[in-house]
C-alpha angles and dihedrals in degrees: 000000000000089000091052092049089049091053092048091050091050090049092051092048092051091051092048089050090049092050090046091052092047091048090049092050096045098041097045128109112314095018124113105261126196089251092052092047091051091053092048093049092049091054091069112080110200096210123157094270093052092046090051090051091049090052093047099045097041091055102039146044110286091214094054092048091049094053105127110228091186089070099036111112094003092111121056131207097239121117130194094201122037139159112243095251122160130197137012125248130207124216090186115198097344138103092235097113089117091058095044090047094048092050092042088058088058098042098078091053092050092047092051094043094054099029093241131170088222140336135195133188125224105249093183092066094053092042092055092059092040090059093045092050092047090053091053091046092054094049092046092051090048088055093048092049094043093115093056121093117263088243093053107124094237093050090047090051092052093051091046091052107033093148138354137185092221128089148140141246099287090058089063092046093055094042095048095049092050104035104019122215137269132212123253114284097030090094112016125222115255131208090259096047086057094040105038102166101095094038090052092050094049093046089050092050093052092046092051089051091050091046093054090049091053091050091049091050089052090052087051090058103263113153130230094263092052092048092053090051089054090047090057088054090050097053095070087066089057092045090052092051091050094048092049091047104036106018134246114311111231120246092191134007142176117232142169135176146196120242128217090279092052091252110154117225124221115268111257135185119236142173113220089250097053091041087061093046098043106031102028101026099174121145104226091189088073090074126082131200120238132182143196109210112148090191088072133057115273125233091032135117119239136185126194116214116239091007092134137080100224131061090221093042132094126262120242107282120187144166115232112224141169115263095247091065093046089053092052091054092044092051092051091048095051092048087058092050093252119141120212138211107248129179131186148149093284097179094065115096093343118161095197096180095047094040098237137135100195132155109238097018085120111046104200091158091069093046092059100025093238139089128259095210112171117129124221094270092050092047090054095047092050094045090244091124137024143139110293109149138042128212137162115262105218111155151021139194129207141197125247091271092055098257114142110242104175146359135221124230127193105216132197100222096100131262095289094062119085119340103342089318096315132102125215111215122195118227089243090056089051089058094049106039110018116107116160134038130176114202135176110257093238091071095049123094118247091240091060095042089056090060088068087067090064123099103257125237105242113226123200120257090250091063112136091247098054 
């Protein structure tokens, strides 16, 4: 009995020691103490206004409640200066905004060149080759990093991002020069070109499997030349998946069109490459990529590693500039009827139904009775904001004293989204949430063009702006 009592006492003491340790750890410096919690609770006064807000917010959409009626309808959709663009495209449930935007920049020039009522490119054709090239790029980079540990940050990044449906302007440049383009209808959209999520996951799964096999072969002593031979044997699996999902890309096609006077052209045979050269005929190398990222040094050239879709292509290279200079170049471009590739953080302060991008249209400060106060630099550094959507910048409006008040964006969400498919962006919103702009060199100052002669600072693929 004494032995049992001794054991029970020891057990109780151990438990008391455990509880004491836990209490010490959880109530130490930096932890939430009972005194601190009491102070925090007492800071909230549950008056009638706060109770009403609790009832409203807990039972409704925060965004709808935050909609700022003071700003609603104060900005119109009229523009004094506008590129002669025609037609709205729809990327559906895909991450192909970059491709739609790039081709939408070219469409007005093609329409004007051939006097057309309208004209559309076939995004599915270009997307097919984008996915195939990205697959090859991933496998090649797995081969080149084969000696690094599987937990190396770069190797981890590659396996986390084997393939994506997103992209930027330079992806289109490389694709178009290598594979050409085709007009709408030559290769139809499919369910999976318009809904890319499952295809992307399955392609990624197969590529990860192939990547692990290549790494294992390297561990088994296979040399670079042997690994690349195996890679070539792996790519037909990717090609098969793409054909089954997206269709067979045409190597040659016959096409004709009606012009603005309903005159029918003669039918002509093209390859995608000579269609681009003969019918489109735009030199994409005449455009340069600019950026506004206040978290990085201005007037400097940057390059982001792996920010390309082709192994033999170029990474995204850009000059970082203050917004005022970007606006000058954009203004000059629009006045010359030249659309631009534009990307931004579209989800911030977007009135999708009204078609506005307007700072303050959602007043979350008033909902919670506090201020959300980060500036653009702080939002970037904390991953609260970044470039996530591309559109064509095609217009601006100005006040009587010549100050730009708002900008016009041609979106690719269909005609029912926004204002007949377009978004009106206030100049203030441009400052806060715009990131990338692609402009023809002829509208860029010589001082900025000279920066492209610099050796770029190479940023890692996990940079916030990838």
